[in-house]
C-alpha positions as CSV (number, residue, x, y, z in Angstrom):
1,M,105.1,-78.8,2.9
2,E,102.0,-78.8,4.4
3,A,102.4,-82.4,5.1
4,A,105.5,-81.9,7.6
5,E,104.4,-78.7,9.0
6,R,101.4,-80.9,10.3
7,D,103.7,-83.5,11.3
8,E,102.0,-86.3,8.9
9,I,104.7,-88.9,9.0
10,Y,102.5,-91.2,6.7
11,V,101.5,-88.8,4.6
12,L,105.7,-87.3,3.8
13,R,106.6,-91.5,3.6
14,E,103.9,-92.3,1.1
15,M,104.4,-89.4,-1.4
16,E,108.5,-90.2,-1.0
17,Y,107.9,-93.7,-1.7
18,H,105.8,-93.1,-4.6
19,P,106.5,-89.6,-6.0
20,E,104.1,-89.5,-9.0
21,K,101.7,-89.0,-6.4
22,R,101.3,-85.3,-6.0
23,N,97.6,-84.3,-4.7
24,V,98.2,-84.0,-0.5
25,D,94.6,-84.4,-0.2
26,E,94.5,-87.7,-1.7
27,V,97.4,-89.1,-0.3
28,R,96.0,-88.1,3.1
29,A,92.8,-90.2,2.9
30,E,94.4,-93.2,1.2
31,V,97.2,-93.4,4.0
32,E,93.4,-93.2,6.3
33,E,92.8,-96.3,4.8
34,K,95.8,-98.0,4.7
35,Y,97.5,-97.5,8.2
36,R,94.0,-96.5,10.2
37,N,94.9,-99.9,12.1
38,I,99.0,-99.6,12.7
39,L,99.3,-98.2,16.1
40,M,102.1,-96.1,17.0
41,P,104.2,-97.9,20.1
42,E,103.9,-95.8,23.2
43,D,107.6,-96.0,23.6
44,I,108.7,-94.5,20.7
45,V,108.7,-90.7,21.5
46,T,111.1,-88.8,19.2
47,F,110.2,-87.6,15.9
48,A,113.0,-89.2,14.3
49,A,111.7,-92.5,15.7
50,Q,108.1,-91.7,14.6
51,S,109.5,-91.1,11.4
52,T,111.7,-94.4,11.2
53,F,108.9,-96.4,12.0
54,A,106.3,-94.7,9.7
55,A,108.9,-94.9,6.9
56,A,109.6,-98.8,7.8
57,I,105.7,-99.5,7.6
58,V,105.3,-97.6,4.6
59,A,108.4,-99.2,3.2
60,G,106.6,-102.9,3.8
61,Y,108.2,-103.7,7.4
62,S,106.0,-105.4,9.5
63,Q,104.9,-103.8,12.5
64,S,107.4,-105.5,14.9
65,S,110.4,-105.0,13.2
66,S,109.2,-101.4,12.3
67,A,109.0,-100.7,16.1
68,E,112.6,-102.5,16.8
69,L,113.9,-100.2,13.7
70,A,112.7,-97.2,15.8
71,R,113.7,-98.1,19.1
72,C,117.3,-99.0,17.6
73,R,116.7,-95.0,16.0
74,M,116.3,-93.5,19.4
75,E,119.5,-95.1,21.1
76,S,121.4,-94.2,18.3
77,D,120.5,-90.5,18.9
78,T,121.5,-91.1,22.7
79,L,124.6,-92.5,21.7
80,S,125.1,-89.8,19.8
81,A,124.2,-87.1,22.1
82,Q,126.5,-88.6,24.7
83,L,129.7,-88.6,21.9
84,D,129.1,-84.8,21.8
85,N,130.5,-84.4,25.3
86,P,133.4,-83.2,25.2
87,N,134.8,-84.4,28.8
88,L,134.6,-88.1,27.7
89,T,137.6,-90.3,28.4
90,D,139.2,-92.3,25.2
91,E,137.9,-95.3,26.9
92,E,134.5,-93.8,27.7
93,R,133.9,-93.1,23.7
94,Q,135.7,-96.1,22.6
95,A,132.5,-98.4,25.5
96,I,130.1,-96.2,23.5
97,H,131.2,-97.1,20.0
98,R,131.0,-100.1,21.0
99,Q,127.5,-99.5,22.2
100,F,126.8,-98.4,17.9
101,L,128.5,-101.3,16.8
102,A,126.1,-103.6,19.0
103,L,123.5,-101.6,17.9
104,H,124.2,-101.7,13.9
105,K,124.3,-105.5,14.3
106,R,120.9,-105.6,16.1
107,K,119.8,-103.2,13.2
108,H,121.0,-105.4,10.3
109,D,119.6,-108.4,12.1
110,V,116.6,-107.3,12.2
111,I,116.1,-105.8,8.2
112,K,117.5,-109.8,7.7
113,K,114.8,-111.6,9.4
114,D,112.0,-109.3,8.6
115,W,113.6,-109.8,4.6
116,G,114.1,-113.6,4.4
117,G,112.4,-115.2,7.7
118,D,113.9,-117.3,9.7
119,N,113.5,-120.9,9.3
120,A,114.7,-121.8,12.4
121,R,112.4,-120.5,14.6
122,G,109.9,-121.0,11.9
123,I,109.8,-117.2,10.7
124,K,108.2,-116.5,7.0
125,P,110.6,-113.9,5.3
126,N,107.8,-110.9,5.2
127,Q,109.7,-109.2,2.0
128,P,112.0,-111.8,0.3
129,E,111.9,-109.5,-3.1
130,K,114.1,-106.9,-1.4
131,L,116.5,-110.1,0.1
132,L,116.3,-111.8,-3.5
133,V,117.7,-108.2,-5.0
134,H,120.3,-107.7,-2.7
135,M,121.5,-111.5,-3.3
136,F,121.2,-110.6,-6.8
137,G,124.1,-107.4,-5.8
138,K,126.3,-110.4,-4.0
139,F,126.6,-112.4,-7.1
140,H,126.7,-109.9,-9.2
141,A,130.3,-108.0,-7.1
142,G,131.4,-111.6,-7.1
143,K,130.5,-112.6,-3.6
144,M,128.2,-115.2,-3.8
145,D,128.7,-118.5,-6.4
146,K,125.7,-119.0,-8.3
147,K,125.6,-122.8,-6.2
148,E,124.5,-120.2,-3.3
149,L,122.1,-117.9,-5.2
150,V,120.2,-120.8,-6.5
151,A,119.3,-122.3,-3.2
152,I,118.9,-118.8,-1.8
153,M,116.1,-118.9,-4.6
154,A,114.6,-122.2,-3.8
155,D,114.1,-120.6,-0.2
156,L,112.4,-118.0,-1.8
157,Q,110.0,-118.8,-4.6
158,P,107.4,-120.2,-2.3
159,H,106.9,-117.0,-0.6
160,L,107.2,-115.1,-3.6
161,K,103.7,-116.8,-5.2
162,D,101.6,-114.2,-3.6
163,R,103.5,-110.9,-3.3
164,Q,103.3,-110.3,-7.3
165,P,102.5,-106.7,-6.5
166,Q,104.9,-106.0,-4.2
167,L,108.3,-107.6,-6.4
168,L,106.6,-105.5,-9.2
169,E,106.6,-101.9,-7.0
170,Y,109.7,-103.0,-5.6
171,L,111.1,-103.3,-8.9
172,Q,110.3,-100.0,-10.3
173,R,111.8,-97.7,-7.8
174,K,114.3,-95.8,-8.9
175,H,117.5,-97.5,-6.5
176,V,116.4,-100.7,-7.4
177,Q,116.3,-99.7,-11.6
178,A,119.8,-98.5,-10.9
179,K,120.9,-101.6,-9.2
180,I,119.6,-103.8,-11.7
181,G,120.9,-101.6,-14.8
182,R,124.1,-102.4,-13.3
183,F,123.8,-106.0,-13.4
184,N,126.4,-108.0,-16.2
185,D,124.5,-110.4,-18.7
186,K,125.3,-113.7,-16.1
187,T,123.2,-112.2,-13.5
188,R,120.9,-110.5,-15.5
189,D,120.0,-113.6,-17.0
190,L,119.7,-115.7,-13.9
191,F,117.8,-112.8,-12.5
192,A,115.2,-112.8,-15.4
193,Q,114.9,-116.7,-14.9
194,Y,114.5,-116.1,-11.1
195,V,112.9,-112.9,-10.5
196,L,111.1,-111.7,-13.6
197,N,109.6,-115.1,-14.2
198,E,107.1,-114.1,-11.1
199,L,106.0,-111.3,-13.3
200,P,103.9,-111.3,-16.2
201,D,106.0,-111.2,-19.9
202,N,104.5,-107.9,-20.7
203,E,105.9,-106.8,-17.0
204,Q,109.4,-108.7,-17.5
205,S,110.6,-106.7,-20.8
206,R,109.4,-103.3,-19.5
207,I,111.3,-103.7,-16.2
208,M,114.9,-104.6,-17.7
209,E,114.3,-102.3,-20.7
210,S,113.4,-99.0,-18.0
211,A,116.6,-100.2,-15.7
212,Q,118.8,-100.3,-18.5
213,R,117.7,-96.9,-19.6
214,Y,117.5,-95.0,-16.0
215,Y,121.0,-96.5,-15.0
216,A,122.2,-95.2,-18.6
217,K,120.7,-92.1,-18.1
218,I,122.7,-91.9,-14.6
219,R,126.0,-92.6,-16.2
220,E,125.3,-89.5,-19.4
221,N,124.2,-86.8,-16.3
222,L,127.3,-87.8,-14.6
223,T,130.2,-85.0,-14.8
224,S,134.4,-87.0,-14.6
225,D,134.5,-86.3,-11.1
226,Q,130.9,-88.0,-10.1
227,K,131.6,-90.8,-12.3
228,A,134.9,-91.3,-10.6
229,I,133.5,-91.2,-7.1
230,A,130.4,-93.4,-8.7
231,V,133.4,-95.8,-8.9
232,A,134.7,-95.6,-5.8
233,K,131.1,-96.3,-3.7
234,N,130.8,-99.2,-6.2
235,I,134.2,-100.4,-5.0
236,S,133.4,-99.6,-1.1
237,A,130.2,-101.5,-1.8
238,T,131.7,-104.1,-3.1
239,R,133.9,-104.7,0.0
240,D,131.9,-103.7,2.6
241,N,128.8,-106.1,1.0
242,I,126.5,-105.2,3.8
243,L,122.8,-104.8,4.4
244,P,121.5,-100.7,5.1
245,Q,121.8,-99.2,7.7
246,Q,119.8,-96.1,9.4
247,H,121.0,-92.3,8.6
248,N,121.0,-89.8,10.9
249,L,117.8,-87.9,10.6
250,S,118.1,-84.1,12.7
251,V,115.0,-83.8,15.1
252,Q,115.0,-80.2,15.2
253,E,114.8,-80.1,11.1
254,K,111.9,-81.9,10.4
255,R,111.5,-81.2,7.2
256,A,115.5,-82.1,6.4
257,A,114.4,-85.5,7.9
258,M,111.0,-86.1,4.9
259,P,113.9,-88.2,3.0
260,S,113.1,-92.0,4.9
261,A,115.7,-93.5,7.0
262,L,115.0,-96.8,5.0
263,N,114.5,-95.4,1.4
264,H,117.1,-92.2,1.0
265,G,120.8,-94.0,0.8
266,N,119.7,-97.1,2.3
267,E,118.0,-99.6,0.8
268,R,119.4,-97.9,-1.9
269,T,123.0,-98.1,-1.5
270,V,122.2,-102.5,-0.7
């Protein structure tokens, strides 16, 4: 709450991604060290967009990707404000909705390129571990065959060699733990062979055991209605099978905006 009152966006994001960090002064010092060379682009002016930029930086996105996602957020807010106009014609509303679709594709492309790079342009993957988990989710859902998955793995494997800390940190996030916990035996075996193999033996077993326990705990705590909703969401996610999209955060309610646009409800749903 103290950090929110001070608009300390990086502190908020760091504590969000690492809930075990409870001392705000220690986090403030850590943030100063980690992000002191990160400059907020001058054209990113709203709190919501600045929050999106900071969320992306803390989540591991490059500065250029973070800036582009923040700009998308500003454009999205502008379009939302335009839709609030009760005097719009049907044609004008349809035009705005088309702009939303184009904006969604733009965000999708930014995230996809940051995760997996762009071979045609010689851009290396920045967060290959995220793309891998996403691809295994598609495989588990029956939206990708083993041959295609292995081909993607072969392309991304060299880029994982120097990212063991980032891989371990990502696999320990709660939403990723829940995702891994849902994997069937076939997917789990391939995941252990191709992804967990990049980690020390003791970490491999710990990640899988923790994922199983975490998902089991989630299931136990759900009511019958919640379980039905979860099933419906899984069916919807399987059908849509898209990369994460931005949530709308209120600019006015800064404390309500504390959950990041890239963690709560987005990468968590991949």
